[in-house]
Every structure is written in structure tokens, then in C-alpha cells.
C-alpha positions as CSV (number, residue, x, y, z in Angstrom):
1,M,0.0,0.0,0.0
2,S,1.3,3.4,-0.9
3,A,2.3,5.8,1.9
4,E,0.1,8.4,0.2
5,S,-3.0,6.4,0.6
6,N,-3.3,6.8,4.4
7,L,-1.4,10.0,5.1
8,S,-1.5,12.7,7.8
9,I,0.4,15.9,7.2
10,I,1.1,17.8,10.5
11,L,2.0,21.5,10.6
12,P,3.0,23.0,13.9
13,A,2.2,26.7,13.7
14,Y,2.8,29.7,15.8
15,N,1.9,33.2,14.4
16,E,1.9,32.1,10.8
17,A,-1.1,34.0,9.6
18,G,-0.7,35.3,6.1
19,V,1.1,32.1,4.9
20,V,-0.4,29.1,6.6
21,G,-3.6,29.3,4.5
22,T,-1.6,29.2,1.3
23,V,0.5,26.2,2.5
24,V,-2.7,24.3,3.5
25,Q,-4.3,25.1,0.1
26,G,-1.3,23.8,-1.8
27,L,-1.2,20.6,0.2
28,R,-5.0,20.1,-0.2
29,E,-4.6,20.4,-4.0
30,S,-1.7,18.0,-4.1
31,F,-3.0,15.5,-1.5
32,P,-6.8,15.7,-1.7
33,H,-7.3,12.6,0.4
34,A,-4.7,13.3,3.1
35,E,-5.5,14.5,6.6
36,I,-4.0,18.0,7.0
37,L,-3.6,18.8,10.7
38,V,-2.5,22.2,11.9
39,V,-1.5,22.4,15.5
40,D,-1.9,26.0,16.6
41,D,0.5,26.7,19.5
42,R,-1.6,29.5,21.0
43,S,-0.8,32.0,18.2
44,R,-1.5,35.7,18.8
45,D,-2.8,36.2,15.3
46,E,-5.4,34.6,13.0
47,T,-3.3,31.4,12.3
48,A,-6.0,29.0,13.5
49,E,-8.9,30.7,11.6
50,E,-6.8,30.9,8.4
51,A,-5.8,27.3,8.5
52,S,-9.4,26.1,9.2
53,A,-10.7,28.2,6.3
54,A,-8.2,26.7,3.9
55,G,-9.4,23.2,4.8
56,A,-7.2,22.0,7.6
57,R,-8.2,20.3,10.8
58,V,-7.0,22.6,13.5
59,I,-6.1,21.7,17.1
60,S,-5.3,24.6,19.4
61,H,-3.2,24.5,22.5
62,K,-4.5,26.3,25.6
63,Y,-1.2,28.1,26.0
64,N,2.1,28.3,24.1
65,M,3.9,25.0,24.7
66,G,6.6,24.9,22.1
67,N,7.3,23.4,18.6
68,G,8.0,19.9,20.0
69,A,4.8,19.9,22.0
70,A,2.9,20.7,18.9
71,I,4.6,17.8,17.1
72,K,3.5,15.4,19.9
73,T,0.0,16.7,19.8
74,G,-0.2,16.3,16.1
75,A,1.2,12.7,16.2
76,L,-1.3,11.7,18.9
77,H,-4.3,13.1,17.1
78,A,-3.3,12.1,13.5
79,T,-5.2,9.1,12.0
80,G,-2.9,8.2,9.1
81,D,-0.4,5.3,9.0
82,V,2.3,7.7,7.7
83,L,3.0,11.1,9.3
84,V,4.6,14.0,7.5
85,F,5.9,16.9,9.6
86,M,6.6,20.2,7.9
87,D,6.8,23.9,8.8
88,A,3.8,26.2,8.2
89,D,6.0,29.0,6.9
90,G,6.0,28.1,3.2
91,Q,9.5,26.6,3.0
92,H,8.5,23.2,1.8
93,S,6.5,22.2,-1.3
94,A,4.3,19.3,-2.3
95,E,7.1,17.9,-4.5
96,N,9.3,17.7,-1.3
97,V,6.6,15.7,0.4
98,R,6.4,13.2,-2.4
99,A,10.2,12.7,-2.3
100,L,9.9,11.7,1.3
101,L,7.0,9.4,0.7
102,T,8.9,7.6,-2.0
103,K,11.5,6.6,0.6
104,I,8.8,5.4,2.9
105,D,7.4,3.3,0.1
106,E,10.8,1.8,-0.4
107,G,10.7,0.5,3.2
108,Y,12.4,3.2,5.3
109,D,11.0,4.0,8.7
110,M,11.8,7.7,8.4
111,A,12.7,10.0,5.6
112,I,14.3,13.4,6.3
113,G,14.6,16.4,4.0
114,A,18.2,17.4,3.9
115,R,18.8,21.1,3.1
116,D,21.7,22.3,1.2
117,S,23.7,25.4,2.1
118,D,21.1,27.7,0.3
119,G,18.4,26.3,2.6
120,Q,20.1,27.4,5.8
121,A,19.2,30.7,7.4
122,N,22.7,32.1,7.3
123,R,26.4,31.0,7.1
124,R,26.7,30.7,10.9
125,R,23.7,28.5,11.1
126,H,25.1,26.4,8.2
127,F,28.4,26.0,10.0
128,G,26.9,25.2,13.3
129,N,24.5,22.6,11.8
130,G,27.5,21.1,9.9
131,L,29.4,20.5,13.1
132,L,26.4,18.9,14.8
133,N,25.9,16.6,11.7
134,R,29.5,15.4,11.9
135,L,29.4,14.9,15.7
136,A,26.1,13.0,15.5
137,S,27.5,10.9,12.6
138,V,30.5,9.9,14.7
139,L,28.4,9.1,17.8
140,T,25.7,7.1,16.0
141,G,27.9,5.4,13.4
142,H,25.6,6.6,10.6
143,R,26.0,9.4,8.2
144,I,23.6,12.2,9.1
145,D,23.1,14.9,6.4
146,D,20.8,17.2,8.3
147,L,20.2,16.6,12.0
148,T,18.0,19.6,12.6
149,S,15.6,19.5,9.7
150,G,12.0,19.4,10.9
151,F,10.7,18.3,7.5
152,R,10.3,14.6,7.7
153,A,8.0,11.6,7.1
154,A,7.7,8.6,9.4
155,R,5.7,5.5,10.0
156,A,3.1,6.5,12.7
157,N,3.4,3.5,15.0
158,T,7.2,3.7,15.1
159,F,7.3,7.5,15.6
160,R,4.8,7.3,18.5
161,Q,7.2,4.9,20.3
162,F,9.5,7.8,20.9
163,L,7.1,10.5,21.9
164,Y,8.1,10.3,25.5
165,L,11.6,11.3,24.6
166,L,10.7,14.4,22.5
167,P,11.2,17.8,24.3
168,N,8.7,20.5,24.0
169,G,11.1,23.0,22.3
170,F,12.7,23.1,18.9
171,S,15.1,20.1,19.3
172,Y,12.5,17.4,18.4
173,P,14.2,16.8,15.0
174,T,17.5,16.0,16.7
175,T,15.9,13.8,19.3
176,S,13.8,11.8,16.8
177,T,16.6,11.3,14.4
178,M,19.0,10.1,17.1
179,A,16.3,7.8,18.6
180,F,15.5,6.2,15.2
181,L,19.1,5.6,14.3
182,R,20.3,4.3,17.7
183,S,17.3,2.0,18.0
184,G,18.0,0.3,14.7
185,H,15.3,1.9,12.5
186,S,16.1,2.8,8.9
187,V,16.4,6.5,8.1
188,A,16.9,8.0,4.7
189,F,18.0,11.5,3.9
190,V,16.6,13.2,0.8
191,P,18.2,16.3,-0.7
192,I,15.6,19.0,-1.0
193,K,15.4,22.7,-2.0
194,V,13.6,24.9,0.4
195,H,12.0,28.3,-0.2
196,K,12.9,31.4,1.7
197,R,10.8,31.4,4.9
198,K,8.3,34.2,5.4
199,G,8.9,35.9,8.7
200,A,11.8,35.6,11.1
201,S,13.2,32.4,12.4
202,K,12.2,31.5,16.0
203,I,15.4,29.6,16.6
204,S,18.4,31.2,18.4
205,L,21.8,29.9,17.2
206,A,23.5,30.4,20.6
207,K,20.8,29.1,22.9
208,D,19.3,26.4,20.7
209,G,22.7,25.3,19.4
210,V,23.9,24.4,22.9
211,R,20.6,22.6,23.4
212,F,21.0,20.6,20.3
213,L,24.5,19.6,21.4
214,V,23.1,18.4,24.8
215,I,20.4,16.5,23.0
216,V,23.0,14.7,20.8
217,M,25.0,13.6,23.9
218,K,21.8,12.7,25.8
219,M,20.4,10.5,23.1
220,T,23.8,8.8,22.4
221,T,24.2,8.0,26.1
222,L,20.6,6.8,26.3
223,F,20.8,4.3,23.3
224,S,24.6,3.6,23.1
225,P,26.5,4.8,26.2
226,M,29.8,3.2,25.3
227,R,30.0,5.5,22.3
228,V,30.6,8.3,24.8
229,F,32.2,6.6,27.8
230,F,34.7,4.4,26.0
231,P,36.5,7.3,24.1
232,L,36.6,9.3,27.4
233,S,38.1,6.3,29.2
234,I,40.7,5.9,26.5
235,L,41.5,9.7,26.7
236,F,42.1,9.6,30.5
237,F,44.2,6.4,30.2
238,V,46.4,8.0,27.5
239,L,46.8,11.2,29.4
240,G,47.7,9.2,32.5
241,A,50.2,7.1,30.5
242,V,51.8,10.3,29.1
243,R,52.0,11.9,32.6
244,Y,53.5,8.7,34.1
245,G,56.1,8.4,31.3
246,Y,57.1,12.0,31.6
247,F,57.3,11.9,35.4
248,Y,59.2,8.6,35.5
249,W,61.7,10.0,32.9
250,E,62.3,13.1,35.1
251,T,62.3,11.6,38.6
252,G,62.4,7.8,38.3
253,G,59.3,7.6,40.5
254,F,55.6,7.0,40.2
255,S,53.3,10.0,39.6
256,A,50.3,10.1,41.9
257,F,48.4,12.3,39.4
258,A,49.0,9.6,36.7
259,G,47.5,7.1,39.1
260,V,44.4,9.2,39.6
261,M,44.1,9.4,35.8
262,F,44.3,5.6,35.5
263,I,41.6,5.1,38.2
264,T,39.4,7.7,36.5
265,A,39.8,5.9,33.2
266,I,38.7,2.6,34.8
267,L,35.8,4.2,36.6
268,I,34.5,5.8,33.4
269,F,34.8,2.5,31.5
270,L,32.9,0.7,34.2
271,I,30.2,3.3,34.3
272,G,29.8,3.0,30.6
273,L,29.7,-0.7,30.8
274,I,26.9,-0.6,33.4
275,S,25.0,2.0,31.4
276,E,25.2,-0.2,28.3
277,Q,23.7,-3.1,30.2
278,V,20.9,-0.9,31.6
279,T,20.2,0.4,28.2
280,A,20.1,-3.1,26.7
281,L,17.7,-4.2,29.4
282,H,15.4,-1.2,29.1
283,Y,15.3,-1.3,25.3
284,G,14.7,-5.1,25.4
285,I,11.7,-4.6,27.7
286,S,10.3,-1.7,25.7
287,R,10.5,-3.7,22.4
288,A,8.9,-6.7,24.1
289,E,6.0,-4.5,25.4
290,T,5.6,-3.0,21.9
291,D,5.6,-6.4,20.2
292,Y,3.1,-7.7,22.7
293,K,0.8,-4.7,22.2
294,N,1.0,-5.1,18.4
295,L,0.2,-8.8,18.7
296,D,-2.7,-8.1,21.0
297,D,-4.1,-5.4,18.6
298,N,-3.8,-7.9,15.7
299,S,-5.6,-10.6,17.7
300,S,-8.4,-8.1,18.6
301,S,-8.9,-7.1,15.0
């Protein structure tokens, strides 16, 4: 069955009046049978009314909760088997959506629109995102072309498994990408061209950049702790060995500081080992519960 046959398109929106109606109309023309769901994050303008008039189903938050919270609300209320998440600011086109759905039809669990340098807000943003992409690629063992792109398609049941991990702020793309990759789900990156957004970006490079970095480390230690702890352990061991070699060469004695470094290396390794076992146990239980639920649902139907 084609991904387009049972599709929900989710647009988190905050103060997007003047553009959200056009976006919804374009999607309605290209995907007449899809559910188009706009989650209004307590906008101060006519976003909700404009989206509803254009033909979208609108869910409004009681107060401003954040982009990630809107994504979670949309995922929980959507009825489609495949979910597409995209901005309501006019950056993405229907052709972009079809490119993602093609990857889902090929068997991928998630497809992400990877922006080129022209699709970034500015050079600093492009440079910062590039560093995050490289770091995340090293920590996950998978090439990540665009860690922070919010334009993506995913299988609904798989995406909902990770809703409890998603923050309420703007770092939901980072969290969901890392979660899918580290838990063994297939992810494809699709090169896309994006239009110039209408209005100012709501993401701060300094504040949100640090937050994205923390999310990368958090998700890595959650799903594969030794990817972080083992290199740190090796680093402290090498520093201790260098300190010991230099001290022994100079004095012929043992360096107490080198001993502390060796002990620290061992402790970090052991912490990583225990964390790895806890992660494997937790993930095994979660997968068993999911499989049991799916089996129970299939039996009921």
C-alpha cells in the first residue's frame, strides 16, 4: 500500500497568519485525500482561523507550549499510518513531500529532507549545523546529512514509540533522528530545495545550538552509552600514561596524578559498561512490550 493512501500531514504553527492558508491550500490540492492537521501553539494572530478556512483540521493549545509539544499533539491526534511533519512558513513544497513518501514506500521507517547550504538561514547556522551533523554521525555510526531538519516523514506507529523522549522545544528533530538511528530503525536523507521562509526564524543559534548539542549527547548515552564513555576512558588512560612516562623520565618515580588518571579511566569505563547493560535491558523490555501490544491489537482485530 502506498504511503500516500493513508497520510496525515502535520504542521505545527505559531503566528503564521498570512502564509499558513496558502500552505494548506497547496497541500490540499496535491494530496486531496490526506488528513491535514494544523496544531496552533496559541498564536496571537489569525493562524487557526486561516488554516481552518483553507481546509485543515485545527487543534489549538490552551497556551504556548513549544514546537516539540505541537509535534507530539499532532502525532497523537493524527489518523494516518504515515505522518509528514513540515513547517507552516512556506519553506516546503508538495514535491518535497512526495520525495519523502517515495522513501517510505521503499521500506524506510523515516525519511528526512536534507537542506543544502542555500536552505540554511545564514552562514553561521550552516556552519553550526554542519558541526552537529559530523558529531552525530560519529556518535551514531551513521551518516547524518541534516540533523536539525524538521521536515520529515515517518511511520506513525514507530514514531509514537519515541514521543516520551521528545522535548517541547525546537530540538524534536535532533531527538527523533538520534532515537530512530540508535534503536535500529532505517532512516533516509533526501536532498531538497527549500523556499525562503516568510517571517523571522524562531530559533536562536546560541541558545538552541547548545541545546541541540546536549540532546545529541543525551540520546547517544541513552541508546549507546559506550560511544561516549569508551572514548573518554581511553582519553584519560592515554593522558595518565603520558603523565606517568614524563614523570618517570624526570624523577624515576611513580606519579600520583597519573594514578588518579588511570583510576578515572577505569571508573569511566565501568560506568559506561553498566550504562550499556541498563540500556540493553530497558530497550529489550520496551521492544517486548511493543511487540506484545501489536500482537494483542492484531488478535483483537
